[in-house]
GULUM-253898 format. One record per atom (N, C-alpha, C): x, y, z; residue in one letter. Coordinates in steps of 0.2 Angstrom, whole numbers, plus 5000, padded with zeros to 4 digits. Layout:
<lozas>
XYZA;...
</lozas>
This chain:
<lozas>
611348046140X;610448066138X;610148016133X;610648006127X;610347946122X;610947906120X;611047846118X;611647816115X;611247776109X;611747786104X;611647766098X;612147686096X;611847666095X;612247576094X;612147556087X;612947546082X;612947516077X;612247536070X;612247606070X;611547636068X;611847626059X;611347606056X;611447596047X;611047636044X;610847686040X;610447696035X;610547706031X;610147656023X;610347676014X;609747696012X;609947736007X;609447756003X;609647715997X;609347665995X;609447625990X;610047605990X;610447615983X;611247595984X;611547635988X;611547695991X;611947745995X;611747726003X;612347706006X;612447696012X;612647766015X;611947816019X;612147866020X;612447856029X;612347816032X;612847796039X;612847726039X;613547726042X;613547626040X;613847616047X;613447576052X;613747556058X;614047616064X;613747666064X;613847726069X;613647706076X;614047726080X;614047726087X;614247786090X;613747796095X;613947876098X;613447876105X;613847896110X;613347926116X;613448006117X;612848026117X;612648096120X;612548106126X;612948136131X;613048156137X;612348216137X;612048206144X;611648266145X;612148336147X;611948386145X;612148436146X;612648466141X;612948426136X;613448426132X;613148466126X;613648496122X;613448516114X;614048486109X;613748436107X;614048406102X;614148436095X;614848456091X;614748466084X;614848406079X;614448416074X;614448356069X;614848396063X;615348376062X;615748406057X;615848346051X;615748376044X;615948316040X;616048356032X;616148336027X;615848356019X;615248336019X;615048366013X;614248356010X;614148286009X;613748246010X;613448186011X;613948156015X;614148176021X;614548136026X;613948096031X;613448126030X;612848086034X;612548136041X;612748186040X;612548226047X;611848246047X;611548246042X;610748286042X;610548206044X;610748146040X;610248096041X;610248066049X;611148076052X;610748056059X;610448106063X;610248176061X;609848216064X;609248196064X;609248176059X;608248156058X;608248076059X;608548036059X;608647976063X;608447986071X;608948026076X;608748026081X;608048076081X;607848126077X;607348136078X;606648106077X;606848056074X;606248006074X;605848026066X;606148076062X;605948076057X;605948006051X;606547986052X;606547916048X;606847876053X;606747796048X;606847736054X;607647716049X;608047686054X;608547646053X;608447586050X;608947566045X;609047506042X;609147446048X;609547476052X;609847426058X;610247476065X;610247446069X;610447466074X;610047516079X;610247546086X;609747566089X;609747626091X;609347666095X;609547736097X;608947726103X;609447726110X;609247716117X;609147766120X;608647786125X;608647816130X;609047796135X;609347856140X;609647816146X;609247826150X;608647836151X;608047836157X;607647806153X;607047776157X;606547736154X;606147776149X;606047846149X;605647896144X;606147926139X;605947946135X;606047966127X;606148026131X;606848066129X;606848146130X;606348176127X;606148236127X;605648276120X;606348296116X;606148316111X;606748326106X;606348396101X;606848446101X;606648496097X;607148506090X;606848536085X;607248506080X;607148566075X;607748586074X;607948646068X;608348636064X;607748626056X;607948576050X;608548636047X;608848616041X;609248656038X;609048716035X;608548676032X;608048716027X;607548746029X;607448816031X;606748846034X;606348856030X;605548826030X;605048826026X;604648886030X;604548926030X;603848966034X;603348966031X;602848986033X;602049016031X;602149096030X;602449126025X;602549186025X;602149226026X;601549226026X;600749256027X;600849276035X;601149236038X;600949226045X;601449266051X;601249316055X;601649346058X;602349276063X;602649306067X;603149266070X;602649246077X;602249266079X;602049246086X;601349196082X;600949206077X;600649176074X;600849096071X;601449106070X;601649046067X;601849006074X;602149016077X;602348986084X;601748956088X;601149006088X;600648976090X;600348906087X;600248926080X;600348856075X;600548806079X;601248806078X;601648756080X;601548736087X;601548776093X;601348746100X;600748706100X;600148716095X;599548686095X;599648606093X;600248606087X;600348536085X;600748506089X;600948546094X;601348506098X;601148496105X;600448476105X;599948456111X;600148516118X;600348566116X;600348626122X;599748646124X;599448656131X;598748666131X;598648746128X;598048756126X;597848806126X;597848876130X;597848856137X;597948896142X;598648916143X;599148866141X;599848896142X;600148926134X;599748906129X;600148926122X;600448986122X;599949036125X;600249116124X;600849116128X;601049096136X;601549096139X;602249056136X;602048996132X;602348956129X;602848996124X;602449026119X;602649066113X;602949116116X;602849166121X;603349206123X;603849206125X;603949126130X;604649126131X;605049076127X;604949056121X;605349036116X;605449106113X;605149146111X;605449196109X;605849256112X;605749256119X;606249276123X;606849246124X;606849176124X;607349146123X;607949156117X;607749186110X;607949186104X;608049266103X;607849296108X;607949386106X;607449396102X;606849376101X;606349386096X;605449426098X;605649446105X;605149466108X;604849526104X;605349576102X;605249636098X;604749626092X;605049566089X;604849546083X;604249516081X;603849506087X;603149446087X;602649466082X;602549536082X;601949526076X;602349546070X;603049526069X;603149556062X;602949486057X;602749506050X;602649446045X;603349426045X;603149356043X;603949306042X;604249326035X;603649346029X;603949366024X;604449426025X;604449466031X;604749536031X;605349546036X;605449456038X;606149436040X;606649436039X;607249456041X;607749446039X;608149366039X;608549356036X;608849286036X;608849266044X;609249316046X;609549306055X;608849296057X;608549326057X;607749326060X;607449256059X;607449236053X;607149186052X;607649116054X;608249106055X;608649066058X;608449066067X;608349136070X;608149126076X;607349096077X;607049126072X;606349076072X;606249016071X;606848986069X;606948916068X;607048876075X;607548906077X;607648896086X;607048906089X;606748976090X;606048966094X;605648906092X;605548896087X;605148836085X;605448766087X;606148756089X;606348696092X;606248696098X;606248766101X;606048766107X;605348756112X;605048766109X;604248756109X;604248696113X;603848696120X;603648646125X;604248636129X;604848676130X;605548666133X;605748606133X;606048576127X;606148506126X;607048506129X;607148446132X;607948436135X;608448436129X;608248406124X;608748396118X;608548426113X;608948466109X;608848506105X;609348476097X;609148476092X;609448456085X;609448506082X;610048526078X;610148606077X;610448576071X;610148596064X;610548566058X;610848636054X;611348636056X;611748696052X;611348786056X;611448786062X;611048836066X;611348916063X;611948926058X;612048986058X;612248996051X;611848936047X;612148956039X;611748996034X;612349046032X;612149096028X;612149156031X;612249156038X;612349216042X;612949266041X;613149326040X;613549376041X;613849356048X;614549376050X;614849366057X;614249376063X;613949456062X;613649466067X;613049416070X;612749396064X;612349366064X;612249296068X;613049276066X;613349196068X;613349226076X;613549266079X;613949286085X;613349276088X;612749306087X;612049316089X;611849246091X;611849186084X;611749106088X;612049086090X;612749106092X;613049066097X;613149076102X;612949146105X;612849166109X;612149116113X;611649126108X;611049096111X;611349026113X;611648986107X;611748916110X;612148896119X;612548956117X;612948946124X;612448956129X;612048996129X;611549016134X;610948956133X;610848926130X;610448876131X;610648796134X;611348796132X;612048746136X;611948756145X;611848836146X;612148836153X;611248836156X;610648846153X;610148836154X;609948766154X;610548716154X;610448646155X;610048596149X;610148626143X;609948586136X;610648546134X;610348496130X;610748456127X;610748456120X;611248476116X;611248506109X;611848476105X;611448446099X;611748416094X;611848456088X;612148486087X;612048536081X;612848506074X;612548516068X;613048506062X;613248556059X;613848576057X;613948616055X;614548626050X;614448666046X;615148676041X;615648726045X;615348766049X;616048826051X;616248796057X;617048796058X;617548756061X;617548826067X;617448866067X;617448916072X;616948916075X;616448906071X;615648906076X;615848846081X;615848796078X;616148726083X;616648746088X;617348776087X;617748786093X;617448826098X;616848876095X;616648926101X;615948886105X;615748856102X;615048826104X;614948746108X;615548716105X;615348626106X;616048616112X;615748596116X;616048546121X;616348486118X;616048436112X;616348396109X;616248396103X;616548346097X;616648356092X;616648296090X;616248276083X;616148216079X;616148236073X;616748196069X;616948196063X;616648146058X;616148156053X;615948106050X;616248106042X;616148056040X;616448056032X;616247976030X;615747996024X;615747946018X;615347876027X;614947906029X;614547876034X;614647836039X;615247856040X;615647826046X;616047876051X;616047866058X;616447916063X;617147906062X;617547946060X;618247956059X;618547996066X;618248036069X;618548056074X;617848076080X;618148066085X;617848096092X;618148096099X;618048176101X;618448196105X;618148256109X;618248256115X;617948336118X;618448396115X;618148446113X;618548496110X;619148516113X;619048496120X;619648536123X;620248486121X;620348426123X;620548386122X;620948376115X;620348406109X;620548376102X;620948446100X;620948506103X;621448556103X;622048556107X;622148506111X;622848516116X;623048456113X;622948406109X;623148366107X;623848366102X;623948416099X;624448446096X;624748496099X;624648536105X;624948576109X;625748596107X;625948646107X;626648636106X;626948706108X;627448696111X;627848776113X;628448786109X;628648836107X;629248866103X;629648906106X;630348906107X;630748936112X;631448966107X;631249026106X;631749046102X;632349086106X;633049066104X;633549106107X;633849146102X;634549166105X;634849236101X;635149226096X;635449176096X;635849126090X;635849066088X;636149026085X;635948956083X;636148916087X;635648866087X;635648816092X;636148746091X;636448746085X;636848706084X;637248656088X;637648716093X;638248676098X;637648626103X;637148646105X;636748616108X;636348556106X;636248566100X;635748526097X;635648436099X;636248416099X;636248346102X;635748346107X;636348376112X;635948386119X;635148396120X;634748426117X;634348436115X;633648386113X;633848356108X;633548296104X;633648256109X;634148236115X;634148176117X;633548176123X;633348236123X;632948246130X;632248206129X;631948206122X;631448186121X;631148176114X;630848086110X;630848116105X;630348176100X;630048206104X;629648256102X;629948326100X;630448326103X;630948396104X;631348396097X;631248456094X;631648456087X;632148536088X;632448536084X;632848596085X;632948626077X;632848686075X;632848716068X;633148786070X;633748796068X;634048856068X;634148886075X;633948936076X;633948966084X;633248946088X;633048906085X;632248906091X;632448796092X;631948806096X;631648736101X;631048736100X;630848676097X;630148656096X;629948596100X;629448596107X;629348546110X;628648526107X;628448476105X;627648446103X;627448396108X;626748406109X;626548346113X;626748336120X;627048286122X;627148286130X;627748306131X;628148326126X;628748356126X;628748446129X;628048456130X;628048536130X;628248546138X;628048496142X;628148496148X;629048506150X;629348496146X;629948506147X;630348576146X;629748636146X;630048686143X;630548736147X;630448716155X;630848736159X;631548716159X;631648656159X;632248606159X;632548646152X;632248636147X;632648676140X;632848736141X;632548786144X;632548846144X;633248866151X;633248816155X;633848806160X;634448786156X;634448736152X;634948716149X;635148776142X;634848816140X;635148876136X;635448926140X;635048946145X;635348986148X;636048976153X;635948916154X;636648886156X;637148896151X;637048876145X;637348886139X;637648966136X;637348996142X;637549076140X;636949106133X;636549076131X;636049106127X;635449146130X;635349186127X;634649236129X;634249206126X;633549206129X;633049176125X;632549236125X;632449236119X;632349286116X;631249306115X;631149236115X;630349216115X;630249146116X;629749146119X;629249096121X;628649086120X;628449046116X;627749046111X;627348976112X;626848986116X;626448926117X;625848906111X;625648876109X;625048866104X;624748796103X;624148796100X;623948736100X;623748716094X;623448656094X;623148646088X;622448666085X;622348686077X;621648716076X;621248666075X;620748666074X;620148626072X;620148606065X;620448656061X;620548636054X;620948596055X;621648576057X;621948546058X;621748466061X;621248466065X;621048386066X;620548386062X;620048426059X;619548406054X;619948376048X;620648406045X;620948376038X;621348336040X;621348316046X;621748246046X;621248186048X;620748216050X;620148156051X;619848146044X;619848186040X;619448156034X;619748146028X;620548146029X;621048126023X;621148066024X;
</lozas>
């Protein structure tokens, strides 16, 4: 959908982004991770056109720029207005024809589950409702590219789940989404790609599935100490290790699990447990920022 090339943004002596390059394919949900000050919000603002880079380019993949919907991290609403009145105002400044405004507003409310609250004053909305209202605002005009800055920030687990469900449905509807988050489970559950920013640079990027399978491992536990077979097992692959009654297969050695179990059974060991695990996003993140 868009491509970012060598993007740099400075605020006086602070370099917020330093030669960042990134491709944003259509239909993906890209999670931006990183500590405070890593450059996540700056990147979203640059893509949205709210600020301009000092150098580098943001280029559309087609002749025309895609329409963009932005949900900022800090949501500031006119509390005296109702939910519907506010979105009608947003539609008006988004060049939505007056004849289509009511339907556009109702459609955006329906997508985030706020139809029943359309006449509620914003001052009386919960934080979860305000987050959904921020999403509804971003959806006005049905933009194909959504930029979501901390979409579930400050919500309880139930509210977070509601936002996650909405994001998954938006992707199913064909939206491309770039979202920043400090919530690692949120990124694991909703994002198809991961980008870790730190000190203005990309330190890691991969698909979520590849990131979580990169350090997959299998543990095979036998009924007694494996010392008699230690050397034979270690010779199978560099990523095989033996600890007392357990054989641990990491990375590509995972594919040897059947061979290992055959060796154990042939040597009259009983296999008590076979456990397969994958890396957590916390491990991937920690390794990327350290």
